[in-house]
MARNUDREN-318933 format. One record per residue: y, z, x negated of N, C-alpha, C in turn. Coordinates in nm, 3 decimals, padded with zeros to 5 digits, always signed. Example, Ala and Ser with C-alpha at 12.3 -4.5 7.8 and 13.67 -1.06 7.14 Angstrom:
! MARNUDREN-318933
n_yy|n_zz|n_xx|ca_yy|ca_zz|ca_xx|c_yy|c_zz|c_xx
-00.569|+00.780|-01.319|-00.450|+00.780|-01.230|-00.330|+00.780|-01.320
-00.225|+00.708|-01.285|-00.106|+00.714|-01.367|+00.003|+00.787|-01.290
! end
This chain:
! MARNUDREN-318933
n_yy|n_zz|n_xx|ca_yy|ca_zz|ca_xx|c_yy|c_zz|c_xx
-00.251|-01.206|+01.158|-00.236|-01.136|+01.292|-00.211|-01.249|+01.403
-00.246|-01.210|+01.522|-00.228|-01.320|+01.614|-00.080|-01.318|+01.680
-00.048|-01.413|+01.750|+00.096|-01.413|+01.795|+00.147|-01.302|+01.878
+00.048|-01.247|+01.958|+00.094|-01.132|+02.046|+00.114|-01.012|+01.934
+00.037|-00.994|+01.841|+00.057|-00.887|+01.748|+00.198|-00.892|+01.675
+00.216|-01.017|+01.639|+00.348|-01.038|+01.563|+00.452|-01.025|+01.665
+00.450|-01.059|+01.793|+00.563|-01.038|+01.877|+00.580|-00.880|+01.909
+00.480|-00.802|+01.907|+00.501|-00.661|+01.919|+00.570|-00.595|+01.796
+00.529|-00.639|+01.682|+00.597|-00.608|+01.545|+00.737|-00.645|+01.555
+00.767|-00.762|+01.579|+00.899|-00.811|+01.607|+00.996|-00.715|+01.703
+00.927|-00.689|+01.811|+01.011|-00.602|+01.902|+01.034|-00.458|+01.828
+00.937|-00.419|+01.768|+00.960|-00.300|+01.699|+01.066|-00.296|+01.585
+01.075|-00.389|+01.522|+01.170|-00.404|+01.410|+01.311|-00.457|+01.444
+01.322|-00.491|+01.594|+01.444|-00.539|+01.642|+01.479|-00.678|+01.618
+01.389|-00.774|+01.612|+01.425|-00.920|+01.606|+01.368|-00.978|+01.741
+01.417|-01.101|+01.788|+01.359|-01.170|+01.887|+01.200|-01.183|+01.885
+01.138|-01.135|+01.979|+01.000|-01.146|+01.978|+00.923|-01.281|+02.017
+00.948|-01.365|+01.931|+00.918|-01.500|+01.964|+00.776|-01.565|+01.889
+00.716|-01.462|+01.810|+00.598|-01.488|+01.765|+00.597|-01.569|+01.626
+00.719|-01.616|+01.597|+00.750|-01.688|+01.461|+00.790|-01.603|+01.361
+00.717|-01.576|+01.236|+00.761|-01.479|+01.138|+00.827|-01.565|+01.029
+00.965|-01.555|+01.032|+01.029|-01.633|+00.934|+01.124|-01.531|+00.876
+01.225|-01.593|+00.798|+01.302|-01.503|+00.698|+01.386|-01.402|+00.786
+01.431|-01.411|+00.906|+01.482|-01.310|+00.983|+01.390|-01.199|+01.013
+01.275|-01.217|+01.045|+01.176|-01.123|+01.075|+01.139|-01.051|+00.938
+01.120|-01.108|+00.836|+01.068|-01.058|+00.709|+01.190|-00.970|+00.659
+01.303|-01.017|+00.676|+01.432|-00.922|+00.625|+01.436|-00.797|+00.722
+01.419|-00.817|+00.852|+01.424|-00.693|+00.944|+01.305|-00.596|+00.907
+01.184|-00.654|+00.878|+01.084|-00.572|+00.836|+01.096|-00.491|+00.728
+01.154|-00.550|+00.614|+01.180|-00.474|+00.491|+01.301|-00.358|+00.517
+01.407|-00.401|+00.589|+01.500|-00.306|+00.639|+01.441|-00.189|+00.709
+01.346|-00.226|+00.797|+01.296|-00.114|+00.884|+01.200|-00.011|+00.792
+01.139|-00.082|+00.703|+01.060|+00.024|+00.609|+01.165|+00.088|+00.517
+01.256|+00.029|+00.444|+01.347|+00.090|+00.380|+01.399|+00.215|+00.434
+01.456|+00.200|+00.568|+01.517|+00.313|+00.628|+01.420|+00.435|+00.632
+01.288|+00.414|+00.617|+01.198|+00.537|+00.612|+01.169|+00.597|+00.480
+01.223|+00.525|+00.370|+01.210|+00.582|+00.246|+01.281|+00.714|+00.233
+01.225|+00.808|+00.144|+01.289|+00.934|+00.128|+01.420|+00.887|+00.040
+01.509|+00.990|+00.049|+01.634|+00.983|-00.044|+01.667|+01.115|-00.106
+01.670|+01.113|-00.237|+01.653|+01.010|-00.333|+01.510|+00.953|-00.336
+01.504|+00.834|-00.388|+01.360|+00.771|-00.388|+01.287|+00.842|-00.502
+01.166|+00.867|-00.477|+01.081|+00.953|-00.563|+01.030|+00.870|-00.673
+01.022|+00.738|-00.666|+00.954|+00.662|-00.774|+01.050|+00.550|-00.812
+01.030|+00.503|-00.945|+01.112|+00.404|-01.007|+01.092|+00.265|-00.946
+01.176|+00.176|-00.980|+01.150|+00.029|-00.956|+01.045|-00.013|-01.053
+00.981|-00.113|-01.022|+00.868|-00.148|-01.108|+00.890|-00.185|-01.250
+01.015|-00.225|-01.272|+01.052|-00.263|-01.417|+01.069|-00.132|-01.504
+01.069|-00.013|-01.433|+01.087|+00.111|-01.516|+00.965|+00.204|-01.492
+00.853|+00.145|-01.464|+00.732|+00.216|-01.461|+00.687|+00.288|-01.579
+00.695|+00.220|-01.691|+00.643|+00.297|-01.811|+00.731|+00.403|-01.845
+00.858|+00.387|-01.833|+00.950|+00.493|-01.868|+00.923|+00.611|-01.785
+00.897|+00.601|-01.646|+00.874|+00.703|-01.554|+00.741|+00.768|-01.556
+00.621|+00.673|-01.574|+00.486|+00.734|-01.566|+00.431|+00.748|-01.713
+00.491|+00.693|-01.817|+00.426|+00.698|-01.937|+00.337|+00.581|-01.965
+00.259|+00.584|-02.068|+00.154|+00.476|-02.101|+00.061|+00.448|-01.995
+00.025|+00.337|-01.985|-00.071|+00.277|-01.885|-00.207|+00.288|-01.967
-00.319|+00.293|-01.859|-00.458|+00.309|-01.909|-00.503|+00.176|-01.989
-00.590|+00.186|-02.069|-00.638|+00.068|-02.135|-00.788|+00.053|-02.116
-00.838|-00.057|-02.143|-00.982|-00.077|-02.121|-01.065|-00.025|-02.236
-00.996|+00.016|-02.354|-01.072|+00.079|-02.457|-01.078|+00.223|-02.464
-01.031|+00.281|-02.353|-01.045|+00.442|-02.333|-00.932|+00.518|-02.299
-00.817|+00.478|-02.322|-00.700|+00.573|-02.293|-00.679|+00.562|-02.137
-00.671|+00.691|-02.079|-00.639|+00.691|-01.921|-00.517|+00.767|-01.895
-00.432|+00.728|-01.806|-00.302|+00.815|-01.776|-00.354|+00.941|-01.718
-00.258|+01.044|-01.713|-00.282|+01.183|-01.654|-00.299|+01.158|-01.497
-00.413|+01.209|-01.463|-00.440|+01.202|-01.311|-00.465|+01.346|-01.247
-00.464|+01.337|-01.125|-00.493|+01.464|-01.045|-00.576|+01.424|-00.938
-00.677|+01.511|-00.902|-00.784|+01.476|-00.811|-00.729|+01.531|-00.670
-00.751|+01.436|-00.568|-00.700|+01.479|-00.441|-00.821|+01.470|-00.345
-00.844|+01.544|-00.249|-00.944|+01.545|-00.148|-00.884|+01.483|-00.019
-00.947|+01.381|+00.023|-00.881|+01.295|+00.127|-00.936|+01.370|+00.263
-00.835|+01.363|+00.363|-00.857|+01.423|+00.497|-00.968|+01.349|+00.568
-01.002|+01.240|+00.528|-01.109|+01.143|+00.594|-01.172|+01.057|+00.487
-01.297|+01.019|+00.479|-01.356|+00.952|+00.381|-01.314|+00.796|+00.403
-01.315|+00.736|+00.279|-01.307|+00.600|+00.283|-01.434|+00.535|+00.214
-01.444|+00.398|+00.215|-01.572|+00.342|+00.168|-01.539|+00.226|+00.078
-01.617|+00.234|-00.043|-01.600|+00.128|-00.141|-01.731|+00.074|-00.155
-01.745|-00.052|-00.123|-01.875|-00.126|-00.126|-02.003|-00.026|-00.068
-01.955|+00.023|+00.055|-02.046|+00.110|+00.126|-02.084|+00.234|+00.068
-02.005|+00.282|-00.041|-02.021|+00.398|-00.105|-01.908|+00.500|-00.050
-01.940|+00.618|-00.007|-01.841|+00.707|+00.043|-01.760|+00.759|-00.057
-01.631|+00.765|-00.035|-01.527|+00.809|-00.124|-01.466|+00.926|-00.054
-01.471|+01.048|-00.118|-01.397|+01.154|-00.047|-01.282|+01.206|-00.143
-01.275|+01.172|-00.259|-01.171|+01.216|-00.367|-01.123|+01.091|-00.420
-00.997|+01.082|-00.465|-00.935|+00.998|-00.553|-00.860|+01.059|-00.663
-00.825|+00.988|-00.770|-00.766|+01.041|-00.890|-00.648|+00.967|-00.919
-00.540|+00.972|-00.843|-00.406|+00.895|-00.878|-00.341|+00.963|-01.002
-00.252|+00.881|-01.047|-00.147|+00.952|-01.146|-00.086|+01.084|-01.097
-00.095|+01.180|-01.195|-00.035|+01.309|-01.159|+00.116|+01.313|-01.089
+00.192|+01.206|-01.117|+00.328|+01.204|-01.059|+00.341|+01.138|-00.911
+00.219|+01.096|-00.873|+00.231|+01.043|-00.747|+00.103|+01.090|-00.645
+00.019|+01.178|-00.703|-00.099|+01.225|-00.634|-00.057|+01.310|-00.509
+00.026|+01.400|-00.506|+00.066|+01.472|-00.398|+00.116|+01.390|-00.286
+00.215|+01.285|-00.335|+00.264|+01.197|-00.237|+00.142|+01.112|-00.169
+00.045|+01.059|-00.246|-00.055|+00.987|-00.189|-00.134|+01.073|-00.098
-00.174|+01.196|-00.119|-00.226|+01.290|-00.035|-00.143|+01.293|+00.103
-00.013|+01.314|+00.094|+00.078|+01.319|+00.208|+00.058|+01.180|+00.287
+00.054|+01.066|+00.228|+00.016|+00.938|+00.292|-00.095|+00.933|+00.372
-00.213|+00.990|+00.312|-00.336|+01.012|+00.371|-00.340|+01.100|+00.502
-00.248|+01.205|+00.486|-00.242|+01.308|+00.601|-00.176|+01.229|+00.711
-00.062|+01.146|+00.693|+00.002|+01.072|+00.783|-00.086|+00.969|+00.842
-00.171|+00.895|+00.767|-00.265|+00.797|+00.813|-00.372|+00.867|+00.918
-00.404|+00.985|+00.868|-00.500|+01.080|+00.961|-00.447|+01.107|+01.100
-00.319|+01.131|+01.098|-00.232|+01.152|+01.219|-00.221|+01.030|+01.293
-00.176|+00.912|+01.245|-00.159|+00.793|+01.303|-00.283|+00.732|+01.365
-00.385|+00.754|+01.287|-00.524|+00.700|+01.326|-00.613|+00.796|+01.334
-00.628|+00.879|+01.437|-00.705|+00.994|+01.462|-00.854|+00.995|+01.469
-00.899|+00.868|+01.483|-01.052|+00.849|+01.500|-01.095|+00.745|+01.402
-01.222|+00.761|+01.368|-01.296|+00.667|+01.278|-01.273|+00.519|+01.338
-01.292|+00.496|+01.462|-01.273|+00.361|+01.529|-01.122|+00.299|+01.496
-01.020|+00.393|+01.520|-00.889|+00.342|+01.503|-00.871|+00.321|+01.349
-00.940|+00.408|+01.249|-00.919|+00.379|+01.105|-00.985|+00.257|+01.079
-01.091|+00.227|+01.123|-01.161|+00.111|+01.106|-01.091|-00.024|+01.145
-01.046|-00.009|+01.261|-00.952|-00.109|+01.319|-00.838|-00.149|+01.228
-00.770|-00.046|+01.183|-00.655|-00.065|+01.095|-00.692|-00.117|+00.953
-00.817|-00.096|+00.918|-00.876|-00.153|+00.774|-00.848|-00.048|+00.681
-00.817|+00.083|+00.714|-00.793|+00.187|+00.607|-00.920|+00.254|+00.571
-01.044|+00.233|+00.625|-01.169|+00.287|+00.578|-01.228|+00.202|+00.454
-01.171|+00.067|+00.449|-01.224|-00.019|+00.346|-01.136|-00.002|+00.242
-01.178|+00.085|+00.131|-01.103|+00.112|+00.011|-01.137|+00.004|-00.082
-01.020|-00.041|-00.158|-01.038|-00.158|-00.259|-01.017|-00.119|-00.400
-00.981|+00.014|-00.428|-00.972|+00.059|-00.555|-00.824|+00.130|-00.584
-00.811|+00.211|-00.689|-00.683|+00.268|-00.734|-00.663|+00.247|-00.883
-00.751|+00.289|-00.969|-00.728|+00.278|-01.098|-00.809|+00.167|-01.163
-00.743|+00.069|-01.243|-00.822|-00.039|-01.297|-00.719|-00.091|-01.407
-00.753|-00.053|-01.529|-00.670|-00.094|-01.645|-00.674|-00.228|-01.690
-00.598|-00.313|-01.639|-00.588|-00.466|-01.653|-00.461|-00.532|-01.635
-00.446|-00.644|-01.679|-00.323|-00.725|-01.658|-00.319|-00.755|-01.505
-00.187|-00.790|-01.466|-00.183|-00.857|-01.326|-00.261|-00.992|-01.317
-00.305|-01.034|-01.199|-00.373|-01.147|-01.201|-00.285|-01.274|-01.233
-00.342|-01.351|-01.325|-00.254|-01.463|-01.355|-00.144|-01.447|-01.464
-00.142|-01.324|-01.517|-00.023|-01.300|-01.614|-00.075|-01.189|-01.723
+00.030|-01.160|-01.802|-00.001|-01.063|-01.914|+00.070|-00.918|-01.890
+00.136|-00.915|-01.772|+00.199|-00.776|-01.743|+00.101|-00.693|-01.692
+00.097|-00.564|-01.722|+00.010|-00.488|-01.675|+00.013|-00.448|-01.520
-00.097|-00.444|-01.457|-00.108|-00.423|-01.316|-00.064|-00.268|-01.291
-00.006|-00.246|-01.183|+00.020|-00.112|-01.147|-00.090|-00.029|-01.126
-00.215|-00.089|-01.105|-00.341|-00.017|-01.105|-00.376|+00.049|-01.247
-00.312|+00.000|-01.342|-00.334|+00.049|-01.483|-00.280|+00.189|-01.509
-00.185|+00.233|-01.418|-00.127|+00.366|-01.422|-00.187|+00.440|-01.319
-00.275|+00.398|-01.243|-00.342|+00.473|-01.121|-00.219|+00.497|-01.012
-00.133|+00.411|-00.989|-00.036|+00.426|-00.894|-00.015|+00.329|-00.768
-00.131|+00.236|-00.768|-00.143|+00.154|-00.673|-00.275|+00.162|-00.602
-00.291|+00.153|-00.477|-00.409|+00.148|-00.400|-00.433|+00.027|-00.323
-00.556|-00.015|-00.297|-00.579|-00.141|-00.212|-00.666|-00.087|-00.098
-00.646|-00.147|+00.021|-00.721|-00.126|+00.145|-00.764|-00.275|+00.201
-00.871|-00.288|+00.239|-00.922|-00.392|+00.321|-00.903|-00.530|+00.265
-00.942|-00.559|+00.132|-00.906|-00.681|+00.075|-00.958|-00.796|+00.131
-01.064|-00.805|+00.205|-01.107|-00.926|+00.269|-01.015|-00.976|+00.374
-00.954|-00.893|+00.440|-00.848|-00.942|+00.541|-00.708|-00.930|+00.508
-00.688|-00.892|+00.367|-00.544|-00.875|+00.323|-00.533|-00.920|+00.180
-00.597|-01.036|+00.156|-00.612|-01.084|+00.007|-00.500|-01.104|-00.065
-00.487|-01.119|-00.190|-00.375|-01.135|-00.271|-00.291|-01.254|-00.235
-00.352|-01.361|-00.204|-00.270|-01.496|-00.157|-00.266|-01.517|-00.020
-00.305|-01.429|+00.068|-00.295|-01.445|+00.210|-00.139|-01.393|+00.262
-00.093|-01.489|+00.330|+00.044|-01.468|+00.395|+00.035|-01.346|+00.478
+00.126|-01.259|+00.480|+00.140|-01.151|+00.577|+00.272|-01.159|+00.648
+00.270|-01.149|+00.774|+00.144|-01.112|+00.870|+00.078|-01.228|+00.936
+00.115|-01.341|+00.905|+00.052|-01.453|+00.959|-00.093|-01.461|+00.929
-00.147|-01.442|+00.821|-00.283|-01.462|+00.801|-00.349|-01.315|+00.777
-00.281|-01.224|+00.694|-00.337|-01.105|+00.661|-00.324|-01.004|+00.775
-00.403|-00.892|+00.783|-00.410|-00.816|+00.909|-00.352|-00.673|+00.884
-00.301|-00.631|+00.781|-00.251|-00.507|+00.747|-00.144|-00.463|+00.859
-00.167|-00.359|+00.935|-00.083|-00.305|+01.031|+00.048|-00.263|+00.974
+00.152|-00.285|+01.050|+00.286|-00.241|+01.006|+00.286|-00.072|+00.993
+00.219|-00.004|+01.094|+00.205|+00.124|+01.093|+00.144|+00.184|+00.966
+00.046|+00.117|+00.905|-00.003|+00.169|+00.786|+00.115|+00.169|+00.674
+00.196|+00.062|+00.688|+00.294|+00.038|+00.571|+00.408|+00.160|+00.602
+00.428|+00.186|+00.724|+00.514|+00.303|+00.765|+00.482|+00.427|+00.693
+00.337|+00.456|+00.702|+00.292|+00.580|+00.643|+00.318|+00.585|+00.502
+00.305|+00.478|+00.425|+00.328|+00.468|+00.283|+00.475|+00.468|+00.260
+00.571|+00.400|+00.341|+00.708|+00.399|+00.324|+00.770|+00.533|+00.328
+00.728|+00.624|+00.427|+00.787|+00.752|+00.438|+00.754|+00.841|+00.325
+00.686|+00.813|+00.230|+00.640|+00.876|+00.104|+00.710|+00.796|-00.022
+00.775|+00.689|+00.015|+00.841|+00.626|-00.095|+00.759|+00.516|-00.162
+00.642|+00.479|-00.105|+00.555|+00.355|-00.163|+00.589|+00.222|-00.113
+00.588|+00.129|-00.188|+00.617|+00.005|-00.143|+00.478|-00.085|-00.105
+00.498|-00.141|+00.014|+00.401|-00.232|+00.068|+00.414|-00.378|+00.028
+00.314|-00.416|-00.063|+00.334|-00.552|-00.098|+00.351|-00.664|+00.012
+00.273|-00.649|+00.112|+00.271|-00.760|+00.221|+00.430|-00.761|+00.265
+00.492|-00.649|+00.308|+00.623|-00.657|+00.363|+00.718|-00.707|+00.258
+00.704|-00.667|+00.131|+00.809|-00.682|+00.034|+00.784|-00.815|-00.050
+00.672|-00.866|-00.066|+00.666|-01.003|-00.114|+00.582|-01.097|-00.046
+00.540|-01.063|+00.090|+00.482|-01.152|+00.180|+00.338|-01.195|+00.157
+00.272|-01.112|+00.070|+00.137|-01.153|+00.038|+00.074|-01.019|-00.010
-00.054|-01.019|-00.036|-00.121|-00.913|-00.111|-00.107|-00.795|-00.017
-00.129|-00.785|+00.097|-00.106|-00.683|+00.199|-00.188|-00.570|+00.181
-00.304|-00.587|+00.102|-00.389|-00.476|+00.079|-00.326|-00.382|-00.011
-00.215|-00.408|-00.086|-00.164|-00.344|-00.199|-00.048|-00.250|-00.165
-00.063|-00.133|-00.200|+00.065|-00.030|-00.181|+00.078|+00.029|-00.325
+00.193|+00.048|-00.361|+00.231|+00.103|-00.496|+00.345|+00.199|-00.511
+00.330|+00.312|-00.582|+00.420|+00.409|-00.589|+00.536|+00.368|-00.675
+00.612|+00.267|-00.630|+00.731|+00.230|-00.696|+00.836|+00.189|-00.580
+00.957|+00.202|-00.617|+01.074|+00.153|-00.528|+01.083|-00.015|-00.529
+01.105|-00.059|-00.411|+01.126|-00.210|-00.407|+01.266|-00.240|-00.472
! end
């Protein structure tokens, strides 16, 4: 993000709008999003994912239970139009509500494109996390990625990555964690876990 965008976000979360994103801004942003989470929180912390969601999918053919949801607007995966997704049954309705919120916050194709939410980066992918042996949240079909080219795994958010705070707010209101805000990188990634 540019300095002006960071200043606007700082004003929104209640810290001095100096354009410098440091620990104070990061803490205020997390508090801002946490205040939007439903109570009680609908999803577990990441350490309790297997207990809540059951077994993860595997590359050799086991898939977690999913539910088909029809999106209120299409997204695009490598220029292929995607109109339905298949998230885990325990977070499917919530993800549909997120998309309804996104449709309201970004009512036109132009605004959705500018926010990066038309560039779908995937949902279900049974694999370990990058650089480790722990299973990715994508292995349960409980994580979704948007606009990976501008919000990559190692890109600092919001200094380098472009994911709008307003997108993260739509997810927070449904109890989803935005990686960019909660660990400062991987801003493409939202997951149905509590921080």
